[in-house]
ZADO-296204 format. One line per 3 residues: number of its first residue (from 1); their letters; for each residue x, y negated, z of C-alpha. Coordinates in pm, whole numbers. Each point is the difference from the previous one (the first is absolute). Example, Ala and Ser with C-alpha at 12.3 -4.5 7.8 and 13.67 -1.06 7.14 Angstrom:
REM ZADO-296204
1 = as = 1230/450/780 | 137/-344/-66
REM end
This chain:
REM ZADO-296204
1 = mad = -1032/-7699/9290 | 11/267/-246 | 160/-95/-340
4 = sps = -220/-32/-310 | 55/207/-308 | 166/-262/-179
7 = dyd = 263/-18/275 | 66/357/-61 | 66/-50/-366
10 = sms = 227/-312/24 | 321/178/88 | 218/40/-322
13 = sqe = 207/289/-93 | 316/-206/59 | -104/-45/366
16 = ydd = -49/368/38 | 341/76/-146 | 162/-254/233
19 = dsg = -169/129/316 | 53/378/-74 | 372/-39/-41
22 = gnr = -2/289/-238 | -82/262/251 | -259/220/-166
25 = eea = 66/332/154 | -274/179/199 | 43/-24/393
28 = dsp = -156/179/278 | 62/-233/286 | -245/-286/-103
31 = lqe = -279/238/-67 | 56/163/343 | 16/-339/144
34 = ftn = -319/-132/-150 | -211/311/90 | 79/-48/360
37 = feg = -13/-383/66 | -300/-147/184 | -301/-109/-208
40 = fgg = 12/300/-249 | -207/320/49 | -329/131/2
43 = gge = -328/-151/116 | -349/37/-91 | 104/-89/-367
46 = grs = 351/106/19 | 137/-365/54 | 57/-176/338
49 = tpg = -151/-340/97 | 199/-281/143 | 71/34/366
52 = ttr = -38/375/26 | 272/229/117 | 33/350/-132
55 = prv = 239/282/106 | 321/18/-208 | -89/318/-220
58 = rng = 103/91/-346 | -340/-12/-170 | -168/-243/239
61 = gnk = -194/304/147 | -270/1/-266 | -173/343/-15
64 = afp = -202/-75/-278 | 292/-43/-229 | 274/214/134
67 = pps = 351/-73/-119 | 137/199/-314 | 192/299/52
70 = ege = 372/24/-72 | 67/-58/-365 | -364/-97/-89
73 = evd = -28/-248/-265 | -203/-333/108 | 119/-251/-244
76 = gll = -286/-125/-210 | -274/151/243 | 61/-135/350
79 = cpi = 160/-312/154 | 342/127/121 | -21/-229/313
82 = cyq = -347/112/143 | -44/312/-216 | -358/-95/-78
85 = gws = -151/-63/-345 | -16/-360/-132 | -292/-184/-142
88 = dgg = -72/-190/-305 | -65/-312/196 | 20/-151/354
91 = dhs = 300/-16/232 | 123/352/-87 | -18/-42/-370
94 = icc = 295/162/-203 | 299/-197/-63 | 358/39/-65
97 = lpc = 342/-170/61 | 244/-126/-275 | 194/310/53
100 = ghv = -302/209/-126 | -113/186/331 | -361/-12/75
103 = fgm = -164/-81/329 | -337/-111/139 | -17/-375/4
106 = sci = -64/-59/378 | 271/268/92 | 280/-141/-207
109 = krw = -92/-359/69 | 14/66/382 | 317/188/-39
112 = lqq = 180/-296/-190 | -148/-267/234 | 147/197/305
115 = qkk = 344/18/-184 | -13/-371/-74 | 274/-121/-207
118 = sgk = 190/340/-4 | -294/184/-145 | 81/323/-209
121 = cpk = -185/260/-178 | -77/297/253 | 96/243/-289
124 = cna = 313/-133/-145 | 123/-289/212 | -37/-230/-278
127 = sct = -24/-367/123 | -351/-159/-55 | -237/-249/156
130 = vkg = -384/-36/30 | 16/-203/-326 | 130/277/-184
133 = irk = -300/228/62 | -182/76/-321 | -371/119/-5
136 = lya = -77/298/-218 | -347/22/-157 | -26/376/24
139 = tql = -177/233/254 | 242/299/-30 | 356/69/-157
142 = ttv = 116/336/-91 | 322/86/-206 | 112/306/-193
145 = dee = 344/159/39 | 212/-59/-315 | 107/364/-17
148 = slk = -355/110/35 | -101/-244/-276 | 257/134/-246
151 = ril = -124/353/74 | -362/-91/-56 | 98/-164/-320
154 = nle = 203/314/-102 | -295/218/85 | -239/-210/-179
157 = aqc = 231/30/-320 | 32/371/23 | -395/32/35
160 = aal = -37/-209/-306 | 255/203/-192 | -171/329/104
163 = lek = -333/-140/-91 | 136/-99/-339 | 147/341/-44
166 = dia = -315/176/100 | -203/-200/-253 | 257/80/-272
169 = nea = -12/377/97 | -379/-23/11 | 1/-137/-362
172 = kws = 257/247/-114 | -207/300/131 | -302/-144/-144
175 = rai = 159/-11/-349 | 131/352/48 | -348/128/107
178 = dgc = -160/-184/-298 | 264/173/-236 | -77/337/154
181 = mnr = -370/-56/-36 | 55/-104/-367 | 208/312/-77
184 = lae = -247/213/185 | -264/-136/-227 | 213/81/-302
187 = vet = 60/359/95 | -360/45/65 | -92/-131/-334
190 = klv = 251/219/-167 | -120/296/213 | -356/-55/-127
193 = ale = 145/-37/-359 | 182/327/36 | -293/175/149
196 = ekt = -218/-102/-288 | 271/112/-236 | 21/334/165
199 = nnl = -380/45/-7 | 23/-80/-384 | 270/240/-54
202 = eql = -179/273/199 | -320/-66/-207 | 194/14/-318
205 = fkd = 168/324/93 | -341/144/88 | -137/-108/-327
208 = tvg = 291/166/-184 | -1/336/191 | -142/278/-220
211 = rps = 35/-175/-329 | 306/23/-251 | 209/-330/-10
214 = glt = -38/-194/-340 | 385/-53/30 | 198/255/-197
217 = asc = 349/-5/-117 | 106/193/-317 | 328/145/25
220 = sth = 222/213/-217 | 304/170/120 | 312/105/-181
223 = ntq = 217/292/83 | 297/-119/228 | 263/179/192
226 = ssd = -149/-124/326 | -332/202/75 | -66/-175/334
229 = wsc = -146/-312/-150 | -220/-96/-284 | -209/-313/-101
232 = sqf = -314/169/101 | 79/-93/353 | -83/-367/-63
235 = klq = -363/-36/98 | -191/-288/-119 | -153/-181/293
238 = aev = -153/-304/-128 | -73/-204/-304 | -75/-368/38
241 = qfd = -98/-277/-238 | 215/-311/-18 | -76/-213/-292
244 = gsr = 291/-193/-154 | 258/204/198 | 373/-28/-77
247 = lfd = 231/107/294 | -50/152/348 | 189/130/301
250 = inl = -88/235/285 | 80/-46/360 | -93/321/199
253 = ssq = 100/-145/348 | -286/-271/-34 | -218/227/-210
256 = iim = -52/-269/-278 | 53/-27/-381 | 83/-345/-149
259 = var = -101/-47/-361 | 106/-302/-232 | -293/-87/-224
262 = rls = -73/-244/-287 | -366/-104/22 | -211/-185/-234
265 = gmg = -262/-238/127 | -175/-336/-57 | 313/-189/42
268 = gir = 209/228/-228 | 253/259/106 | 115/5/359
271 = dal = 263/217/185 | -95/186/316 | 108/258/222
274 = tka = -244/273/126 | 53/155/352 | -177/337/28
277 = slv = 2/250/279 | 127/356/-68 | -262/105/271
280 = dlr = -297/-132/-190 | 83/-132/-347 | -327/-166/-19
283 = eae = 147/-254/246 | 154/-247/-223 | 104/-349/31
286 = din = 107/-249/-273 | 275/-251/84 | 13/-280/-259
289 = lps = 338/-120/-98 | 103/-363/-86 | -78/-98/-351
292 = stk = 368/-37/-78 | 65/377/45 | -94/65/-375
295 = avk = 74/377/16 | 133/238/271 | 296/199/-137
298 = dlh = 101/197/300 | -135/73/359 | 136/175/307
301 = vsl = -117/30/355 | 285/-52/254 | 163/327/159
304 = fnr = 73/-204/317 | -338/-181/43 | -302/148/-141
307 = nlv = -175/-316/13 | 215/-184/-271 | -33/42/-359
310 = lya = 266/-117/-262 | -106/-89/-362 | 166/-154/-284
313 = slg = -180/-205/-266 | 48/-160/-344 | -102/-324/164
316 = knl = 360/-56/115 | -84/121/354 | 134/264/239
319 = sil = -254/20/290 | -65/192/326 | -374/42/93
322 = sle = -100/69/361 | -274/281/30 | -106/-140/332
325 = snn = -98/-338/-115 | -28/78/-383 | 203/-306/-68
328 = vvl = 343/-60/-166 | 251/-59/267 | 310/-41/-213
331 = dyk = 6/-146/-343 | 337/-27/-204 | 20/-207/-305
334 = lpv = 202/156/-277 | 162/-143/-312 | -194/235/-229
337 = gaw = -258/277/27 | 74/309/214 | -37/348/-143
340 = scs = 97/214/298 | 61/-17/382 | 109/223/282
343 = wdi = 33/-17/376 | 339/105/140 | -32/358/133
346 = nsp = 284/-50/259 | -113/-352/149 | -343/-158/44
349 = hyi = 153/-353/-73 | 102/26/-377 | -206/6/-312
352 = ytg = 114/25/-370 | -157/-88/-325 | 80/52/-364
355 = lqn = -58/-304/-225 | -113/-24/-361 | 336/-151/-94
358 = gml = 208/308/134 | 92/-179/335 | -25/164/331
361 = mtf = -90/-210/302 | 29/101/371 | -197/-169/299
364 = dvr = 20/6/367 | -354/-31/129 | 134/-186/293
367 = qtq = 99/-282/-233 | -286/-153/-195 | 179/-278/-198
370 = kpl = 219/179/-259 | 137/337/-98 | 288/169/177
373 = vtr = 178/116/-329 | -75/-60/-376 | 189/206/-245
376 = dgl = -7/7/-381 | -53/306/-198 | 182/160/-280
379 = tcn = -262/-101/-241 | -308/-222/-11 | -243/300/-7
382 = pih = -265/20/263 | 82/223/309 | -318/219/-1
385 = ttc = 104/206/306 | 172/-88/327 | 108/268/267
388 = svm = 195/-36/324 | 253/270/50 | 16/175/340
391 = qkr = 334/-93/178 | 188/293/163 | 171/-241/253
394 = ssg = -17/-355/90 | 246/-206/-189 | -175/-342/-50
397 = vst = -34/77/-376 | -321/112/-139 | -48/176/-346
400 = vlt = -287/-48/-242 | -77/206/-298 | -178/-170/-291
403 = ass = -120/111/-346 | -40/-200/-314 | -7/69/-377
406 = igl = 386/48/-3 | -14/282/281 | 70/-3/369
409 = cew = 214/-244/183 | 162/8/355 | 5/-329/211
412 = tig = 204/-42/309 | -137/-268/215 | 237/-152/256
415 = sae = 308/86/-189 | 237/-206/-212 | -152/155/-325
418 = erp = -188/-267/-181 | -168/207/-273 | -151/371/-24
421 = tlv = 160/304/-97 | -160/190/-301 | -51/363/80
424 = pes = 199/152/-301 | -202/319/6 | -315/-175/-54
427 = anf = 97/-195/-321 | -46/103/-358 | -328/195/59
430 = gvc = -223/-274/-141 | -216/-259/161 | -25/70/371
433 = isl = -370/-34/89 | -43/148/338 | 194/98/312
436 = ayc = -104/239/281 | 238/3/313 | 2/230/306
439 = pgs = 210/-167/295 | 33/319/188 | 188/202/-242
442 = dsm = 121/-291/-217 | -145/162/-304 | -162/-190/-286
445 = vas = -167/43/-341 | 26/-273/-261 | -245/7/-303
448 = yrp = 75/-115/-358 | -160/-74/-309 | 184/-19/-349
451 = kve = 144/-340/-100 | -149/-160/-294 | 269/-84/-246
454 = vsg = -75/-306/-200 | 189/-47/-310 | 53/-356/-148
457 = emp = -108/119/-335 | -321/141/143 | -304/-220/-107
460 = lsq = -204/-172/285 | -308/173/-84 | 176/335/19
463 = iss = 135/-95/352 | -354/-120/106 | -148/342/-131
466 = qhs = 258/193/179 | -71/-178/349 | -376/57/-84
469 = clg = 64/366/-48 | 190/30/330 | -259/-190/179
472 = gtv = -264/249/-113 | 185/329/25 | 191/205/246
475 = vrg = 377/29/-50 | 245/276/99 | 226/-123/276
478 = qhl = 237/147/268 | 18/43/355 | 357/-3/188
481 = clr = 44/152/337 | 302/-145/193 | 135/14/366
484 = rig = 186/-263/166 | 324/112/184 | 175/-280/170
487 = rsy = 20/-267/-293 | 18/273/-267 | -307/147/-182
490 = lkl = -23/362/-103 | -221/89/-286 | -206/315/82
493 = sst = -219/56/-282 | -212/-168/-287 | -319/87/-196
496 = dgd = -223/-143/-260 | -350/-124/69 | -279/-188/-159
499 = vsg = 12/-361/106 | -180/-339/-82 | 153/-197/-300
502 = irl = -58/-339/176 | -108/44/363 | 223/34/308
505 = prs = -145/315/176 | 38/89/354 | 156/324/132
508 = vim = 53/174/348 | 216/237/177 | -196/218/267
511 = dlk = 166/193/293 | -183/328/48 | 28/279/250
514 = ngk = 334/213/45 | 182/-308/-139 | -129/30/-343
517 = qvf = -22/-328/-204 | -224/-56/-296 | 19/-278/-286
520 = gfg = -344/-129/-113 | -80/-224/-309 | -290/-63/-209
523 = nea = -29/175/-345 | -121/-275/-239 | -114/259/-258
526 = tsd = -205/214/234 | -96/-235/290 | 141/261/234
529 = lvl = 227/-32/299 | 307/215/-97 | 182/146/298
532 = qem = 369/112/-59 | 235/148/258 | 306/-230/94
535 = ssl = 341/84/-106 | -100/215/-292 | -307/-205/-116
538 = sms = -173/315/-90 | -377/3/-40 | -181/71/303
541 = gqi = -360/-72/-77 | -256/-270/-108 | -283/-173/175
544 = klg = -282/-116/-211 | -68/-365/80 | -273/-251/-89
547 = kpp = -16/-239/-296 | 344/-133/-125 | 209/-187/41
550 = lrd = 161/93/339 | 75/-332/154 | 183/107/306
553 = iry = 87/317/215 | 105/8/357 | 92/268/249
556 = ama = 11/11/390 | 53/244/267 | -138/32/373
559 = rnq = -80/277/231 | 100/286/-235 | -205/-125/-280
562 = ghl = 78/-179/-311 | -227/-264/-158 | 22/-67/-372
565 = gcl = -177/-291/-161 | -76/-59/-360 | -142/-334/-138
568 = ndn = -145/-81/-334 | -189/-296/-118 | -309/53/209
571 = tlq = 63/314/211 | 223/100/292 | 31/374/51
574 = lfr = 137/141/328 | 149/343/40 | 127/181/299
577 = vel = 254/267/35 | 81/214/318 | 381/9/75
580 = g = 19/236/288
REM end
């Protein structure tokens, strides 16, 4: 009688360990034996019935299920005794022995009954009995090789990484394409604006062809030793209205003019910088400055970055404005109001400012917290002009030339000297009111007005009357021409001139063709621009300007052309001279 399923499950693991004797190695002889003994083999269903005798062949002679070829895997697919598939029920259902090998129920049961008490697993020779048979509730068993599984997992990880990288690259390229499209749109917008500007200029040119220009320059020339140049070569190009103008600067590389203005409005007086195009001066844009500015005292466009403007104000600020965003990008707080400023002409990193109390401060634009160097002056008089001196060689020390009422001072930044040196040749000429400096030739012209001697016995009313008289009249002053040689200063010449009794006028040195240099300043008596040859300061000519006073004068060169600008309270006049 066949054992019940409960009998198959009753054998404990301890019984299995005792019967097996620890022998778990694979053996070929039992398997060869059970494939040849009587009672196993084919038949209609692949299993013999009691009382039948079959030839002793390896696979039982079953032609429907031939034996597997050499090395073919059958574990988990076929019964290793009869080489036929098992069922999920019936006498040939799938089962296993305590050692773990899987067989068909009827095959392994018959095998163990045949072996009686010395039954062993046909695969590994482990001792077992019929009671040790365990029924498995599965129709088919398959296993995966461990190395193959590791390789599959590795390949899946690589695929996931490649997919993630592909997604990241797709996002990156998408952003790059969006950026390119945005830039393309900006370029197209600028192109349309340039085309419109070109059309306007062409129309303006057509409108002005054939009729005389309303801009004329009145010039008188004096006899000089040089006959190859005269002030008549300055041609008036434009005359633009800028109400409340005080200072300006020209930048030829970007074709713009920056004008500092004080404008009146509903909220009172406000400070602004006006950006105008040299191509079409009608294109002007006002940039409002912070209310704490109070008044801009000096203004310069950077020599290294044409989109940066440095300005100093009485509101205790030294600021850098970006022309790209029209916003202040650096703002240094000062102890007192600033009267002058300058970019370093040897490096884009350093800026200088002269203060109302006679101090000079140096800043590194890479440091936004505090000044790099702060130096006290020889007096507490305001520094009204600050100039960076060209360095012949790199030494780590920069030189700054300043002007105040006592004369000219030279400062060495980066050295052990704590205080400036007064240029002795510039002293005792009166009150210094202006300085024009040419870095290329190290030449300069300082302008003076007479000192007002106040006696202790002079009545207060007489002092006030004298100041009032100076404020309403022109005084006779002096111009002093010097050349810097090393750290020494050579006096070249001096001459008299009409200057303001109270204002601080502006002056300029212009480089013309054939190495010729001309000094220009405003004549307070005639409202003319006086031109004098450098070195000798001999009169070269005069250019008639607009309504006085002359607020500022600047000169710039580019492409064999010199551009001269003269600014009064409401009007900017632009002149051009051919240099080659």
